[in-house]
N, C-alpha and C positions, 0 to 999 in steps of 0.2 A: 458109578460112569461119569461123577466129577468128584474131583478133588482140590480145595483151595487150601494153599500151604503157606503160610506166613505173608499174607497178602496183605499191603499197605496202600493207602490211598489217600490223597487230600485235594481239596480245592484250593486254589489261593486264601480264601478267607477262615477256612476250617478243616480242620483233621477228621477224615471218616473212618478210617479202617487202620490200625495198627498190630501187625503181625496177625491177623485172624487166620484160622484154620478149621475146617469142617468138609465133610463128606455127604454126598447123596448117592444113595445106592437103590437098585431097584426094590418095588414094592413099598419105599417109604412114602408115606403121606406127611407131608412135613410143614409145620406151621412156622413161619417167619415171623416172630414179634420183636418189640421193643418201641421205646418212647418214640414220639414225633419228631423228624426232623435229624434222626440220626444215620439216614443212609441207607435204607432198605430199598427202596426204589432204583437207588444208584448202583448197588450190588445187583440188582435183577438186571439193571442196563448193562452191566461189564459181562455177567453171563451171560447174555443174548450176543455181545457185540464186542468179545474182549478187545480187539484191533483198533477201536476207538479211544481206548484209555491208555496213559501212561500210568501203569502200577508197580509196585515193587513186590517180588516171591513168585508165585506158581500157580498158574490156574490151568489143571490137566483135565481137559473133556474129553471121552472116549469118541474118536472120529466117526464113529457109527451112530453115535446121540442124536436121535431128532427132536429138537426143542420146539414145542408149542407155546404161545404166549396170548393171555388174556390181559389187556391194560386196563389201568385205572379207569381211563375215561373212553372205550370204545367208541368209534364213530363210524356211522353207516351213510354212505351216500343216497340222502332222500330222493334222489331224483331219479334212482334207479326202481324199477318195477318189476320186483319178484316176490315171490309169495315165502314165507318162512320154510316151507318144504324144499322148496328152488334154491333157497340160499343156503339151508344146513347141506343139499347134496351138490352144491355147486363143483367142488370136486371131482367126485364122484362122473357126475353126468357131463364135465369136459372129458373125463379119460375114456367114458364110452364112446363120446361122439368122435375122439381122437382113433380109438380102435373099429368104429364104423368106417370112417374115412381112411385109414390105411387099408382095410378090407376090401373095399370099394377100388382101390387104386391099385392092389396086387392083382385085380382080376384083369387089367388091362396091361400092366408094366411087363416089360421085358428083361429089366433089372429087378429082380425081388430080394436079393440077398440082403440090401439096406434097409428094405421095406420089413423083412422078418426081423430083423434087428429094432427097428422102431416098434414093430408090433409087442415083440418079447419083454421090451423095455416098459410099453405100456401096460402090459399085463400084470407085471412085476408090480407097478405103481398102483394099479387097482388091486392088487392082492395085499399091500402094505397096509391100505385103509379099509381093510374087510371083507374086498372082493364083492362076489354077488350077494352076501349077506348085509349089504350096505344100507338098502333101503330099510329091511326091517331094523337095522340098528337105529334109524332115524325115528321110528315108531317108538323105539323100547327107551330112547333117550326121551323123546317127548311125553311117554306115561312116566318116566320117574319122576320127572319135573312137573307132574299134571299139569301139561300145557297142550295137550292133544287138541284141544279145543282152538288153538291157534294156528294148526297145519296150514290152512289154505289162507288166512290172512296174508295180507301186504305186510313186510318188514317195517316200511314205511309210518305203519298204523301203530305200532307197537309202542307200549311205553318206556321209558328208559329202563326201568327194571327187567322187564320182559325182554328185551334186547340184549341185556347183559347175560341172562340166562341162555338167550340162543347162540351170543357168542359163546359162552363155556360149552354149549353141547357142540359146537360145530369145529371149536379146537380138538375137545375128546375124540371126535367122529374121525379125525386124521390120524389116531392112535399115534401120537407121539410117544418117544421113549421118558422124556421128561416134560410135565406141563407145569408153567410157570403162570400164577395169577397175581395181580396186583390188586387187592382190596376187593375180590369179586362181588361183593355182600353190601356193599355203599348203596343205600337208598333201594334195597330190596325189602318188599313187604312182607310180613311174616309166612305167606303162602310160598312166596319164591325163594325165600332164605331156606326155607324146610326142602324146597326143590334144589335148590343148590347143595343142602345136606346131603340128599340122596345121592345127586351126580357124583359130590364127592367120594363118597363112600362106595359107591360102585365100579369108580375106576380102577382099573386093573395096574395102571402104571404108575411111575412117580411123580409124585406131587410135589412144589414148592409155593405155599399159598401166603403172602403178606395178609394178615387180618388181625383185627382187634374186635372181633364179634364173639361175644362169650358163650354166646350158643354153638356155633362152628367149633371153636376150641374144645368146649367140652364134648364134643359129640365127634369128631371126625379125624383125629390126626394120631399118629403113632410116633411122632417125632417132633422136638421143641428145637429152633434155632434161636436164640436171643442176642440180639445186637443191643449193646448200651456202652458210652461213651468209648468207642472206637474199639471195643473188645466183644467176643462172641462166646458164647456158652452153647453145648450142644446137649440134648438130653433126650435118651431113648425111652418112650412112652407116653403118657396122655398127659394132657396140658393140666388137668385139675391134681395129678401127680406130683407133676414138676412145680408147680403155685406151693403145695405142702413141702416140698424139699427144699424151696428157698426159703419158706418159711422157718423150717427147723435148723436150718444154716443159720439163720438170723440170729435166733435165738442163742445159737451156740457162741457164734461170732461175737455178739455184743455181750456175754458174759465175758469172753476171752478178753475183748477191748477194753471194758471196766478194770480187769487185772493189770491189763498194759498200760493204761493210763494211770493207776495209781503208782506203778514201777516207773514210769517217767517223771512221775511228780515227785518221789523219793530221791531219784537220781538229781533233779533240777536242784532240791533242796540241798543235797551234798556239794553241788557244784556252786552254789550261792556262797554255802559255808566256806568252801574252800578259798573262792575269792577274797572274800572278807579276810580271810588268813592271810592271805597271800599280800596282803597291801601293806600290813607289818611284820610279816615273816618271809624273808626271801630265799629262806633254803631251797636249795635245786629239789629235793627230795618232795618239797611241798607244790613246787611248778609240774615235776613230772605227773603227782596223783590228780593234778587237776586235770592235764592235758589226757590223762588216761579216761579220765570220769567224761572228759568231753567228747573223747571218742567214742566211749562206750552207748554215751546219750545218742550220737549220730545213727550207731548200729541200731539201737532202739526205734529210734525215727524210721529208719530204712525199713525195718521190718514190721512197721505198725500196719494192721490189716487194711487193704483197699479191696472194697466187696462192691463193685457198680451193680451187681445183680440183685443184692440184698439191700441196699440202701439206695434205692431210687427215690429221686427227691419229687413228692406228689405237689402239684402246682395246689395254689391256696387261691380257690374261687370264691367270691363273696358278692353275693347281690344286697347292696343295701338299698335304702330308700330316701329321698329328700323328705317325702309327703306320705305317711302312713293313713290310709283311707280307711274312715270306718265301714262297718258292714253294709256295703250299697252295691248295687251293680255298676260294674267298669265297662263292659261290653254287651250290646244287646244288639244281637241279630234277627231280624223279621221278615219272613218271606223271601229269603234271598235264594236267588238262584244264577247259576253259571255257566256259560256254555265257553268249548274250544271245540270249534268245527262240529262239535255235537252237545248235546247237553247234558251237563256234568252231574250238577245238583238243582233241584227243583223244589221249590217253595220250602225251604230249610229256615226252621226258628229255633233258637237257644237264647241263655244269657250267662254270662260268667260273672261272678259274684268276688268283691274286693281281696278275697283270702283263698280262692278256689286254684287247686292245681290238677287241671285238666288236660287230658291227652286225647288226641283227634287221631282216630285208626281207621284206616281203609286201603284197599289194595291200591298199587300202583296206577295212576291215571284217572283218580275218582274226583279230583277235585281241590283235594286236600291245601298243597299250596297255594292255589288259587284263590281261595277261600281266607288263608292267613295274608296274604300279600293284601288284599283287599280290606281287611280289618285295619293290617297297619296304613295304608292309606288315608283309610276313614274318607273316601270321597263316593262312598256308594249310598243309595237312597235307603237301601234296606239294615244300614248298619249305622248305630249310634255307639258313640265314646264318652264315656263320662268326661265333665269339664275338668276334672281335678285328675284324671289320668294322665301318666306320664308313660309313654310306650317306649318299649326298646324292643328292637327284631334282629333275629338272627337267620339268615337267609342259607338254604343249602346252596344257591350261587350265590357264592361268595363275593362275587365280583358287585353284588348289587350292595352291600354294607364297607367293603373294602376297596380302596383306589388302587390298583395294582401297580402303578407308578410310583406310586408314596413309597417311601422309607416308612419302617415302622415308628421310629419316632416323628416323622412328617404327618404321618395318620392321626397320631395322638393329639399334636398341635392342631390339626385340623378339627379334632374332635373336642377342643377347647381348654387342653393343659396351655399352662402359661410359659413352662420352660422346659429344656430337655431333661435336665436332672428330675423334675418333677414326674414326668414320663418314665425315666429308668428307673426311678423308685416305685413307682405303682406297678409297672409290668414285670418287674422282677418277680413278683410272686407268681408269674403265670407262667413262668419258666424262660422268658426272655431277657439275656443277661450277657454283658460283652458285646463284640463287635456284632453281634446277629441283629442288635436293634439300628445298625445302619443300613442292613441289606433291604432291597425293594421287597415290597410284599408279594411280588411275582415269583419270586426266586423260593419261596417257603414252599413247605409241603402241606397237602389238604389239612391234615390235622394243626400244623402251625397256623394256619389262616382261620381255623373254627375256634381255635383258643384264642386267636387274636380278638373276633367277634366276640366272644364270650369275654374278654376284657373290656372290650367298649363297651357292651350291654351295663356290666359293673360298675363299669365309670359314670353312667349317666345316671347313676341311682333312680332309675324309672320303678314304678309301683306297678306295672305290667308288661310282662315279658312274653313276648311272641318268638317261639323257637321253633325252628323248621330243621327237624333233624339234626338237634344238636351234637348228639353222639359220633353222627357219621365223621370218620378219618380219626376221631380221636383214640389216643390209646388207652388201655385200661385203667391204667393210674389215674388217665385226666378223667376217664367216665366215671371212675367212682367218686372222684373231688367234684364232679358236678352234681351227682347225685347227692350227696352232702352238702352243699351249696342250695340246691332245690328245697332240700327238707327244712334249711334252716332260713330259707327266704319266707317274709312275712306278707310278701305281695301276691298278687293273681299271675298264675302262668296257664299259658294256652301252647302246648306243644306238640306237633306232630313228630312222631315217632313209632320207628317199626323195632326198637330193641325194649321186648318185654321186661326185660330187669329193669330200666330206666321206668317203666310205666308203672311196674307193681311196687317197685322200691318207692315212689315218689309221687304218684299221681292220687287223688282223692276220687277220681271217678275218670270215665272214657265217654268220648262221643264216638261213635261207629257209624261209618257212611258205609249202605249197603242200599241198592237199588235208587239211586240220586237221591237218598235224603239221608237224615241225622237220627239218630237217636241215643238215648242215654243209657249206659250200664254201669252197675258198681262194680269196683276193683274185684270183688268176689266172683260176680258172675264171669267177669272177663278171665280169671284165670280159670272157672270151671270150663270156659270155652277153650282155652288154649289147651287145658290138659285133654278135653275129650279128642283132639286133633293131635297131640304130638308129645306129650309126656307121659310118665308114669304116674301113677297116684302119687300125691305128695311132693313131687320132684323140687316145687318151688318153695314149698317151706322148708326142704333140706338144705336148699341152696341159701334161704336167708338165714338159717340156722347156723349155716358154716360161716357165711358173713360176720354174724354175731359172736361166735367163738374168735374167727380171726382179730376183731375189733379188740375182744378181752385180752388177747395176746399181745396187741400192740400197747393197750393201755398197760399190761404188767412190765413190758419191757421199758417205757417211757419211767415206771417207777423203780426198775432194776430187782424187778422182784422176778428171779429164774426162775426158782424152784415152781410157783404158781403159773407162770408160763408155760414150764412145761408139763405140769398138770392139762393145763386148755390143749397145748399140744396132741396130747395123747386120745383127749376127747374128739378133737379135730378128726384125728387120723381114722378112730371107728366110723365119723360120721361120713369120711371119703368113701371108705369101703360101700358105703349104701349106694354111693351115687355112681 
């Protein structure tokens, strides 16, 4: 229903796509992935409204194709008084009222023909969204997402995560031929994330979903579209199989590349020798041999393997500290309470030691961000911060930490860097190189902004990190780099997260918010709780084992041990079949 053929598009400062092609067909649930800032959201905008963009190539959209859209940050008019049920059924009730009005008018009108036409048009519109089954379909969607309890609540009383899910349901209820969603998982707690998974898997139409969420990627999609460095790659199948295919290709390409490099080096040596000979032997045949060798070398360089999808540069996140603290309490919370229109947390107490890595877990709207922000501000009578603690904060409201009107260079000068060259050297390892450093922060993607926040936290050399949803908007490569940085960090971390991979892979224990209070839970018990609701037995252990084997393959490739890498690839393939 949608065909993109050799499409190219550039902004003045950046080329986004170069002759990209892909198709979207009926019944495909497609994940749209790629590193942050490569243009996924812009491509969605082009699909939604191609007339706004001057692109080269062809974009063919079936004229009968109706497109639904859930934006990255859906907004609701808070002044509008409506319940969740009324909001979900808005289009249905509007058509029903229109039909009633037409019928009333027909009772007294002498010119019935145009009214019959309007009546049929309204009936067709009603039929296109499910007709008389619409009200029961609302209940089915709410049950799928386990949100029936919200049915009679006002939309204005919902948390951000709950509203995001309601927005997804509303678009699905309109039954578009293609539904496009841009990071619908951001900031969803795990219960709501599971609800989103159920909604996606039950949806009968085409889906194109921008997501970096490993849980959704592993459980929801039958096609992958991967955008990297102006190029696109399509894959029919599961994300886990796509990832394995990339790894296999990487092993093959790197082995081939080593052979190519050796051939290039041999040829360079021959050219160097011929140049030396040419300095004291001017025979024409010597010059021809040299030219032939140089042309051969150019051909070798031209066919050198370029693989943007298997050689993605992972950012190098590293949290160091100016002062490493001895085993002591760095954050003390005693009898803390918080309210926002209603009581969120009541009489909460806990402490964080200098090397603790702790996740705060809880449903959307339970006061996690309020608590973390109060710890950072350190002006609440129930919170004490150790005098030797140097605290860095990453906010899910990125404007709290980043000045949107600054360029990237200006932001780090404001943070204490002395020169632009010093800034450039530091932020290069976080993926910010070239002209992007002169862009205003307001123009960056959500993932790029979060990566900037992580870079600022790293630059501060803090010994206490307060991280509010640090993996949100981050691409998978950056998420894994962050997990490694957390594992290597020697200081204390208090992290709000709904990404159970990050929690299980990096935290010592969790603090769970339930019934306006907090209780401590071991990672082992947290896993058991997750298993009981959402996973097959031993799923996370298999996932961790998978990651361990992938790292062994990476090490083997670094050492050019290709036969060993192939052995690990075979073991990984067997494990993936179990997942």
